[in-house]
PAPA-638148 format. One line per 4 residues: their letters; for each residue y, z, x of N, C-alpha, C, O. Coordinates in steps of 0.001 Angstrom, whole numbers. Layout:
BEGIN
a = Y,Z,X,Y,Z,X,Y,Z,X,Y,Z,X | ...
% end
This chain:
BEGIN
mdfs = 28734,6202,-2426,28037,5683,-1262,29042,5036,-324,29947,4317,-749 | 28865,5303,937,29703,4695,1956,29037,3397,2413,28157,3416,3274 | 29453,2288,1841,28813,1008,2115,29028,536,3554,28326,-365,4012 | 29972,1119,4264,30191,718,5645,29040,1158,6554,28907,646,7666
klrh = 28213,2093,6100,27075,2549,6888,25860,1624,6766,24885,1784,7501 | 25914,684,5867,24773,-214,5648,24764,-1290,6728,25178,-2424,6489 | 24292,-927,7916,24372,-1820,9065,23052,-2508,9392,23005,-3344,10295 | 21985,-2177,8682,20686,-2786,8924,20374,-3813,7829,20959,-3774,6746
riif = 19454,-4721,8120,19016,-5716,7137,17526,-5511,6887,16726,-5518,7822 | 17155,-5328,5615,15753,-5149,5249,15358,-6233,4264,16205,-6831,3600 | 14061,-6477,4181,13523,-7444,3232,12509,-6712,2363,11554,-6129,2876 | 12715,-6740,1051,11742,-6171,131,10599,-7163,-34,10820,-8374,-78
lqpt = 9382,-6647,-124,8190,-7472,-286,7445,-7001,-1526,7209,-5805,-1698 | 7076,-7935,-2385,6346,-7565,-3587,4920,-8088,-3510,4686,-9162,-2955 | 3950,-7334,-4066,2579,-7840,-4066,2473,-9024,-5019,2998,-8989,-6132 | 1785,-10077,-4569,1669,-11266,-5410,275,-11461,-5962,112,-11748,-7148
dilt = -719,-11311,-5131,-2091,-11487,-5577,-3013,-10663,-4688,-2597,-10123,-3664 | -4255,-10580,-5097,-5256,-9819,-4352,-6229,-10816,-3731,-6770,-11687,-4412 | -6439,-10669,-2429,-7351,-11539,-1702,-8522,-10719,-1167,-8448,-9494,-1080 | -9594,-11406,-813,-10741,-10755,-195,-10810,-11200,1250,-10837,-12398,1532
nsmg = -10840,-10239,2177,-10889,-10605,3591,-12327,-10786,4047,-13246,-10697,3233 | -12539,-11037,5330,-13869,-11333,5864,-14830,-10154,5768,-16045,-10334,5855 | -14294,-8952,5591,-15147,-7770,5483,-15434,-7412,4029,-16054,-6384,3756 | -14993,-8243,3099,-15241,-8004,1680,-14274,-7046,1024,-14478,-6662,-127
etvp = -13216,-6645,1731,-12218,-5734,1177,-11186,-6523,382,-10830,-7645,744 | -10720,-5932,-688,-9633,-6558,-1434,-8321,-6107,-821,-8101,-4918,-591 | -7457,-7072,-562,-6213,-6817,153,-5072,-7483,-611,-5152,-8671,-923 | -4007,-6731,-917,-2862,-7388,-1566,-2127,-8278,-575,-2071,-7984,619
rykp = -1569,-9358,-1079,-731,-10232,-259,703,-10046,-746,961,-10002,-1949 | 1622,-9941,193,3022,-9667,-133,3886,-10877,184,3646,-11600,1151 | 4908,-11082,-660,5881,-12130,-401,7275,-11560,-554,7459,-10565,-1255 | 8264,-12170,87,9641,-11659,4,10153,-11650,-1436,9802,-12503,-2251
fkpy = 10981,-10673,-1711,11547,-10463,-3039,13064,-10447,-2912,13619,-9684,-2121 | 13730,-11285,-3689,15195,-11305,-3702,15665,-10427,-4853,15696,-10888,-5994 | 16030,-9185,-4591,16334,-8270,-5694,17592,-8614,-6469,17790,-8086,-7563 | 18442,-9471,-5950,19700,-9765,-6616,19619,-11007,-7486,20630,-11411,-8059
lplp = 18449,-11629,-7605,18284,-12789,-8466,17508,-12421,-9721,16679,-11511,-9690 | 17766,-13119,-10830,16959,-12867,-12031,15490,-13203,-11757,15190,-14071,-10938 | 14587,-12516,-12440,13158,-12662,-12159,12606,-14084,-12264,11744,-14421,-11453 | 13028,-14946,-13192,12445,-16296,-13209,12686,-17069,-11915,11902,-17955,-11577
lqte = 13744,-16754,-11193,14036,-17463,-9953,13227,-16930,-8781,13190,-17560,-7724 | 12574,-15773,-8948,11828,-15168,-7857,10669,-16035,-7388,10334,-16018,-6204 | 10055,-16784,-8278,8833,-17506,-7927,9098,-18909,-7409,8171,-19579,-6955 | 10315,-19359,-7464,10619,-20708,-7010,10783,-20755,-5498,10971,-19722,-4855
gekv = 10711,-21950,-4936,10920,-22114,-3504,9620,-22120,-2733,8537,-22192,-3313 | 9739,-22044,-1411,8587,-22082,-517,7692,-20866,-720,8158,-19783,-1075 | 6415,-21066,-490,5462,-19959,-513,5475,-19311,865,4987,-19894,1833 | 6030,-18110,955,6153,-17380,2206,5484,-16024,2003,5697,-15355,991
yltr = 4665,-15627,2994,3906,-14392,2861,4005,-13546,4119,4299,-14046,5205 | 3753,-12249,3950,3723,-11313,5059,2371,-11395,5762,1330,-11489,5112 | 2394,-11358,7083,1171,-11291,7888,1513,-10587,9188,2597,-10019,9316 | 619,-10616,10139,852,-9985,11442,557,-10990,12537,-349,-11814,12412
dadg = 1335,-10915,13620,1075,-11791,14766,35,-11135,15677,-476,-10060,15364 | -271,-11771,16783,-1299,-11278,17706,-947,-9914,18299,-1842,-9162,18687 | 333,-9590,18372,768,-8299,18916,826,-7200,17857,1128,-6049,18174 | 537,-7549,16596,568,-6564,15520,1900,-6442,14826,2056,-5576,13965
nail = 2879,-7280,15166,4184,-7244,14513,4102,-7883,13138,3430,-8898,12958 | 4780,-7294,12175,4837,-7868,10837,5764,-9079,10868,6902,-8988,11330 | 5267,-10216,10372,6057,-11446,10339,5817,-12157,9016,4876,-11845,8286 | 6681,-13110,8724,6518,-13949,7545,6030,-15323,7975,6462,-15855,8998
vyad = 5120,-15898,7179,4595,-17233,7454,4561,-18024,6156,4516,-17455,5065 | 4584,-19354,6292,4371,-20226,5145,2912,-20123,4725,2089,-19607,5481 | 2581,-20603,3540,1214,-20535,3032,226,-21250,3944,-945,-20876,3994 | 679,-22273,4666,-225,-23006,5561,-335,-22361,6947,-1005,-22907,7823
grpy = 311,-21211,7159,187,-20474,8411,1298,-20696,9418,1354,-20002,10433 | 2191,-21657,9159,3312,-21884,10076,4258,-20689,10022,4497,-20143,8945 | 4800,-20271,11172,5736,-19137,11168,7027,-19471,10418,7527,-20594,10473 | 7538,-18485,9731,8809,-18594,9024,9848,-17913,9907,9690,-16743,10255
ahkl = 10889,-18618,10266,11890,-18115,11210,12504,-16807,10721,12914,-16693,9566 | 12562,-15822,11616,13084,-14509,11255,14552,-14587,10820,14950,-13929,9859 | 15351,-15386,11522,16763,-15520,11140,16908,-16131,9754,17782,-15732,8985 | 16048,-17102,9431,16070,-17709,8103,15654,-16684,7047,16245,-16626,5968
alke = 14648,-15886,7354,14205,-14847,6419,15328,-13850,6150,15542,-13444,5008 | 16040,-13457,7200,17161,-12530,7012,18244,-13155,6150,18828,-12489,5295 | 18510,-14434,6375,19540,-15125,5593,19131,-15274,4125,19949,-15091,3223 | 17874,-15605,3901,17398,-15889,2544,17078,-14642,1720,17358,-14607,521
ysva = 16498,-13624,2347,15916,-12531,1571,16483,-11142,1839,16248,-10237,1038 | 17216,-10934,2924,17565,-9563,3302,18715,-8984,2490,19537,-9701,1920 | 18734,-7660,2465,19822,-6910,1852,20292,-5872,2868,19548,-5498,3774 | 21513,-5418,2712,22074,-4416,3620,21494,-3044,3293,21307,-2688,2129
afvs = 21216,-2289,4345,20638,-953,4165,20976,-98,5379,21462,-591,6396 | 20703,1197,5242,20788,2116,6370,19418,2739,6533,18916,3397,5622 | 18807,2531,7700,17450,3001,7970,17517,4093,9029,18073,3893,10109 | 16931,5272,8703,16926,6350,9690,15632,7152,9568,15186,7465,8464
pvks = 15026,7485,10731,13828,8324,10686,14211,9746,10291,15251,10252,10713 | 13374,10389,9482,13688,11748,9053,12666,12773,9501,13022,13938,9679 | 11395,12386,9694,10429,13343,10221,9266,12586,10833,8996,11433,10496 | 8582,13271,11747,7406,12676,12363,6458,13787,12789,6842,14952,12888
remg = 5233,13405,13035,4267,14351,13578,4346,14292,15092,4689,13259,15667 | 4028,15400,15731,4051,15432,17189,2984,14523,17781,3294,13688,18631 | 1727,14666,17349,627,13918,17942,207,12726,17087,-454,11818,17592 | 567,12705,15828,144,11634,14934,1113,10475,14921,2094,10460,15665
vdvt = 833,9507,14075,1685,8333,14002,2537,8323,12739,3288,7375,12508 | 2427,9372,11916,3179,9407,10671,4661,9611,10940,5076,10681,11385 | 5442,8604,10674,6890,8698,10776,7441,8325,9409,7094,7282,8856 | 8293,9172,8872,8896,8920,7579,10337,8485,7788,11048,9025,8636
ykis = 10754,7504,7005,12109,6968,7111,12823,7124,5781,12217,7039,4713 | 14122,7353,5870,14982,7335,4687,15781,6036,4762,16466,5761,5747 | 15675,5256,3706,16365,3972,3648,17329,4025,2472,16919,4220,1328 | 18598,3851,2760,19616,3848,1718,20136,2432,1538,20399,1729,2514
trff = 20280,2025,302,20799,700,-13,21484,755,-1368,21363,1741,-2095 | 22195,-295,-1699,22790,-305,-3027,21690,-442,-4068,20555,-776,-3730 | 22011,-189,-5312,21021,-182,-6381,20557,-1599,-6702,21365,-2516,-6846 | 19248,-1758,-6810,18627,-2996,-7289,17559,-2604,-8299,16822,-1640,-8092
rkid = 17479,-3343,-9372,16434,-3114,-10366,15091,-3606,-9822,15044,-4427,-8906 | 14030,-3107,-10384,12658,-3560,-10098,12137,-3184,-8719,11133,-3750,-8287 | 12764,-2268,-8017,12234,-1790,-6744,11311,-617,-7071,11730,349,-7709 | 10052,-705,-6631,9092,347,-6955,8143,598,-5786,8119,-185,-4836
pemr = 7358,1682,-5841,6472,2039,-4723,5332,1055,-4449,4686,1164,-3407 | 5066,122,-5324,4044,-886,-5039,4527,-1905,-4017,3726,-2643,-3445 | 5812,-1946,-3790,6400,-2907,-2870,6320,-2396,-1435,5966,-1242,-1190 | 6648,-3260,-508,6751,-2916,909,8138,-3338,1387,8869,-4031,680
ilyd = 8486,-2908,2598,9761,-3275,3213,9473,-3819,4605,8668,-3258,5348 | 10131,-4904,4944,10054,-5467,6287,11386,-5183,6970,12448,-5579,6488 | 11307,-4481,8114,12515,-4167,8870,12169,-4248,10346,11261,-3558,10810 | 12871,-5069,11071,12728,-5158,12520,11270,-5361,12942,10775,-4676,13837
nkef = 10590,-6305,12293,9175,-6626,12552,8242,-5443,12335,7163,-5375,12925 | 8658,-4525,11494,7810,-3399,11104,7645,-3437,9593,8567,-3792,8858 | 6466,-3069,9154,6170,-3022,7731,6180,-1566,7278,5573,-704,7913 | 6876,-1304,6177,6974,44,5645,6391,101,4244,6621,-783,3418
eils = 5635,1153,3996,5104,1426,2665,6109,2320,1956,6548,3325,2517 | 6476,1967,736,7435,2766,-27,6713,3948,-654,5754,3770,-1404 | 7175,5154,-346,6582,6366,-907,7298,6806,-2175,6664,7266,-3124 | 8624,6663,-2191,9383,7013,-3392,10697,6251,-3419,11247,5872,-2385
vvdi = 11181,6040,-4640,12461,5357,-4863,13269,6231,-5816,12809,6564,-6908 | 14484,6601,-5391,15326,7468,-6205,16667,6778,-6443,17333,6343,-5504 | 17048,6686,-7713,18372,6207,-8092,19293,7427,-8009,19258,8292,-8884 | 20108,7496,-6967,20942,8670,-6718,21874,8922,-7904,22641,8050,-8314
derh = 21786,10125,-8434,22582,10571,-9584,22414,9684,-10817,23193,9780,-11765 | 21399,8822,-10803,21119,7894,-11905,22365,7127,-12340,22599,6916,-13530 | 23150,6718,-11362,24388,5982,-11637,24236,4489,-11391,25190,3738,-11594 | 23067,4039,-10959,22802,2631,-10659,23757,2074,-9604,24219,936,-9696
eelq = 24039,2905,-8600,24899,2479,-7497,24162,2489,-6168,24376,1616,-5327 | 23284,3485,-5977,22625,3662,-4686,21155,4021,-4878,20799,4826,-5738 | 20315,3402,-4057,18901,3762,-4012,18624,4494,-2710,19122,4116,-1649 | 17834,5530,-2805,17344,6208,-1611,15825,6048,-1624,15145,6490,-2550
iiaa = 15315,5413,-587,13899,5096,-499,13302,5896,648,13829,5898,1760 | 12211,6567,370,11444,7239,1418,10257,6327,1716,9505,5950,817 | 10103,5980,2992,9070,5020,3382,8379,5487,4653,8940,6243,5447 | 7151,5021,4826,6386,5334,6034,5969,4021,6678,5597,3069,5993
evdl = 6036,3985,7994,5606,2793,8709,4098,2619,8523,3341,3586,8604 | 3674,1390,8275,2260,1115,8057,1517,1307,9370,1901,756,10401 | 449,2095,9321,-367,2400,10494,-1308,1233,10771,-2134,889,9925 | -1189,627,11939,-2012,-529,12279,-3487,-179,12406,-4336,-1057,12256
ntlq = -3815,1081,12678,-5208,1473,12828,-5958,1483,11504,-7172,1281,11484 | -5259,1713,10400,-5916,1763,9101,-5563,569,8227,-6035,474,7094 | -4752,-331,8728,-4326,-1492,7960,-5488,-2448,7747,-6204,-2786,8689 | -5671,-2879,6515,-6708,-3866,6232,-6271,-5202,6800,-5093,-5551,6728
nyis = -7187,-5937,7351,-6884,-7170,8065,-6606,-8325,7104,-7470,-8718,6320 | -5392,-8859,7176,-5097,-10085,6440,-4267,-11008,7311,-3311,-11627,6844 | -4640,-11097,8582,-3888,-11912,9534,-4114,-13396,9324,-3156,-14167,9265 | -5360,-13804,9210,-5661,-15222,9167,-6036,-15655,7754,-6799,-14976,7068
gddy = -5497,-16777,7333,-5842,-17332,6030,-7297,-17768,5975,-7847,-17933,4886 | -7941,-17960,7143,-9340,-18376,7182,-10273,-17248,6760,-11443,-17499,6471 | -9785,-16018,6719,-10635,-14877,6400,-10862,-14711,4910,-11640,-13844,4511 | -10212,-15508,4070,-10281,-15299,2645,-11285,-16239,1995,-11470,-17379,2422
e = -11932,-15725,944,-12886,-16555,205,-12167,-17373,-842,-12800,-18138,-1569
% end
């Protein structure tokens, strides 16, 4: 792997719990995941979760709803990666991205990725040549039209 190409910063997000929104739908809540720390350390620290702002951008907030600074999130949780679009539909919104990063354990398709205020659903994770050096992730940008609403903490029972 040519590590000099890893010019982007991404944040892995893991599902933490299932909430019920105002429409009665069950919705997973995601929090940042530090893939380079041992798992017992993952749960310590501030409670920070993924949500969306009024413009539909994916952002991180504290449990009480205060915004979590993007620069702080990049400093605390991000890893180096190379993000590039690989295919899209002409009229649809389906855009697939290939994300290359160094190898991290415990990265799986149940997780999400936050990159440049966009949320990506992980479609597949491949350990290139099974050498534990490089991960190639195929991801799709989350479609705001079909996204279940979990913007406001007031919507949960």
